[in-house]
C-alpha positions in Angstrom: 0.0 0.0 0.0 1.4 3.4 -0.9 1.5 6.3 1.4 -1.4 8.7 0.9 -3.5 6.1 -0.9 -6.7 7.6 -2.1 -10.1 6.2 -2.7 -13.4 7.1 -4.3 -16.9 6.0 -3.4 -19.1 6.5 -6.4 -22.8 6.1 -7.2 -23.8 4.0 -10.2 -27.1 5.1 -11.7 -26.8 8.4 -13.6 -23.3 8.8 -12.4 -21.4 6.0 -14.2 -24.3 5.1 -16.6 -27.1 7.0 -18.3 -29.9 5.2 -16.3 -32.4 8.1 -16.5 -32.1 8.1 -20.3 -32.5 4.4 -20.5 -35.5 4.2 -18.2 -37.3 7.1 -20.1 -36.6 5.5 -23.5 -37.5 1.9 -22.6 -40.6 3.0 -20.6 -41.8 4.9 -23.7 -41.3 1.8 -25.9 -43.1 -0.4 -23.3 -46.1 1.9 -23.2 -46.3 1.9 -27.1 -46.3 -1.9 -27.1 -49.1 -2.0 -24.5 -51.0 0.8 -26.1 -51.1 3.0 -23.0 -50.2 6.6 -22.5 -46.6 7.3 -21.6 -45.9 9.7 -18.7 -44.4 13.1 -19.6 -40.7 13.6 -19.2 -41.5 16.2 -16.5 -43.5 13.8 -14.5 -40.9 11.1 -14.8 -38.1 13.5 -13.8 -40.1 14.6 -10.7 -40.4 11.0 -9.5 -36.8 10.1 -10.3 -35.6 13.1 -8.2 -37.1 11.3 -5.2 -34.9 8.3 -5.9 -37.6 5.8 -4.9 -37.2 2.0 -5.1 -37.5 0.9 -8.8 -40.9 -0.8 -8.4 -42.3 2.4 -6.8 -41.5 4.4 -9.9 -44.1 2.3 -11.8 -46.6 2.4 -8.9 -46.5 6.1 -8.8 -46.9 6.5 -12.5 -49.2 3.7 -13.6 -51.2 3.0 -10.4 -53.4 -0.2 -11.0 -51.5 -1.0 -14.2 -48.0 -0.9 -12.5 -47.4 -4.6 -12.3 -48.5 -5.1 -16.0 -46.2 -2.3 -17.2 -43.3 -3.4 -15.1 -43.5 -7.0 -16.2 -43.5 -6.0 -19.9 -40.7 -3.5 -19.3 -38.5 -6.2 -17.7 -39.2 -8.7 -20.5 -36.9 -6.9 -22.9 -34.9 -4.5 -20.6 -31.7 -6.6 -20.4 -31.5 -7.0 -24.2 -31.1 -3.2 -24.4 -27.7 -1.9 -23.3 -27.0 0.8 -20.8 -24.6 3.5 -22.0 -21.8 5.1 -20.0 -22.1 8.6 -18.8 -20.2 11.0 -21.0 -16.5 10.8 -20.0 -17.2 8.0 -17.5 -15.0 5.3 -19.1 -12.1 7.7 -19.4 -12.6 8.9 -15.8 -12.4 5.3 -14.4 -9.4 4.5 -16.6 -7.5 7.6 -15.3 -8.3 6.7 -11.7 -7.0 3.2 -12.2 -3.8 4.6 -13.7 -3.4 6.8 -10.7 -4.0 3.9 -8.3 -7.1 5.5 -6.9 -9.3 2.8 -5.5 -13.0 2.8 -6.5 -15.9 1.4 -4.6 -19.4 1.5 -6.1 -22.3 2.1 -3.6 -25.8 1.7 -5.0 -29.2 1.2 -3.4 -29.9 -1.3 -6.2 -27.3 -3.7 -7.4 -29.5 -6.3 -9.2 -28.0 -6.7 -12.7 -25.5 -4.0 -11.9 -22.4 -6.1 -12.9 -24.1 -6.9 -16.2 -25.0 -3.3 -16.8 -21.4 -2.3 -16.0 -20.2 -4.6 -18.7 -22.8 -3.5 -21.2 -21.6 0.1 -20.7 -18.0 -0.9 -21.4 -16.6 -0.9 -17.9 -14.2 -3.6 -16.7 -15.4 -4.9 -13.3 -11.8 -5.3 -12.3 -11.6 -1.5 -12.3 -13.6 -1.4 -9.1 -12.5 -2.7 -5.7 -16.0 -3.6 -4.7 -19.7 -3.1 -5.4 -21.8 -2.5 -2.2 -25.5 -2.4 -1.6 -25.9 -0.8 1.8 -28.1 -2.3 4.5 -29.3 1.2 5.1 -29.9 2.8 1.7 -28.9 6.3 0.7 -29.8 8.9 2.0 -29.2 7.2 5.4 -26.0 8.4 7.1 -24.9 4.8 7.5 -25.1 4.1 3.8 -21.4 4.5 3.1 -20.1 2.8 6.3 -19.3 -0.5 4.5 -17.5 1.2 1.7 -15.5 3.3 4.1 -14.5 0.2 6.0 -13.4 -1.5 2.8 -11.3 1.5 1.8 -9.8 1.7 5.3 -8.8 -1.9 5.1 -7.1 -1.2 1.8 -4.9 1.5 3.3 -7.1 4.6 2.6 -7.4 7.0 5.5 -10.6 8.9 5.8 -9.1 12.2 4.9 -8.3 10.6 1.5 -11.8 9.2 0.8 -13.9 11.1 -1.7 -17.5 10.6 -2.7 -19.2 11.3 -6.1 -22.9 11.1 -7.0 -25.6 12.8 -9.1 -28.4 12.7 -6.5 -29.2 14.7 -3.4 -29.5 11.4 -1.6 -25.9 10.7 -2.5 -24.9 13.9 -0.7 -27.2 13.6 2.2 -25.8 10.1 3.0 -22.3 11.6 3.5 -21.2 11.4 7.1 -20.7 15.0 8.4 -16.9 14.5 8.5 -16.8 13.6 4.7 -19.4 16.1 3.4 -16.7 18.4 2.1 -15.2 15.5 0.1 -18.4 15.1 -1.9 -18.5 16.0 -5.6 -21.9 16.5 -7.3 -22.2 15.4 -10.9 -24.9 17.2 -12.9 -25.6 14.0 -14.8 -28.8 13.1 -13.1 -32.1 14.7 -12.2 -30.9 17.2 -9.6 -29.8 20.7 -10.6 -26.8 22.9 -9.6 -29.2 25.1 -7.6 -30.6 22.2 -5.7 -27.1 21.0 -4.7 -26.1 24.5 -3.6 -29.3 24.8 -1.5 -28.4 21.4 0.1 -25.0 22.7 1.1 -22.6 21.5 -1.6 -19.8 24.0 -2.3 -20.0 25.5 -5.8 -16.6 24.4 -6.8 -17.5 20.8 -6.1 -20.5 20.8 -8.5 -19.3 19.5 -11.8 -20.9 19.2 -15.2 -18.6 16.4 -16.2 -15.8 14.1 -15.0 -13.1 16.0 -16.8 -11.6 17.8 -13.8 -12.5 15.3 -11.1 -9.3 13.2 -11.2 -7.1 16.3 -10.5 -9.5 17.5 -7.8 -9.2 14.2 -6.0 -5.4 14.1 -6.5 -4.9 17.6 -5.2 -7.1 17.2 -2.1 -6.9 15.2 1.1 -4.0 14.2 3.4 -0.7 12.6 2.7 
């Protein structure tokens, strides 16, 4: 283990992959097949901002027809590939080259390894994939990932967290809140992150500057 080893805890959906784009597109196709009205993009975005369990997205939109739509959605979902977030593949490659350890923490990890592969990521690029016992936005959501990084030589002052959702930020322990980077790749806006307490210089439109920001912060 090298001195000053650094580590990143990252979200998956809408951070590493374009989940929102996929869900919107595939839901629309599913509704066309079933001959039912598709929700507006605005309504879908409003629900996704709340980061509910996946099944609840369909319950909130389709009510009594939720099970029918979800079943049809899942019939062909895995045959359609997830796409990486713009710059995501290059970002992970750079972190690997810089020996920065990466742990994925997601509230939903069903099919996550397959989706990673579809999007072009190498699973070996990540130290671990964690589904927390207490999901984000719970303050204990990152505890397991922090423990894993600690065991691999990363002190807490060298642990960083990246995510696209307010839940990702709100889950940060107070001692790590200033090490959170907000990616504007999901449903939440810059203004919403600022209101939640994220510093402006830690709100990013892309991954391009994040490797340097990680390398230049933290302890030694």
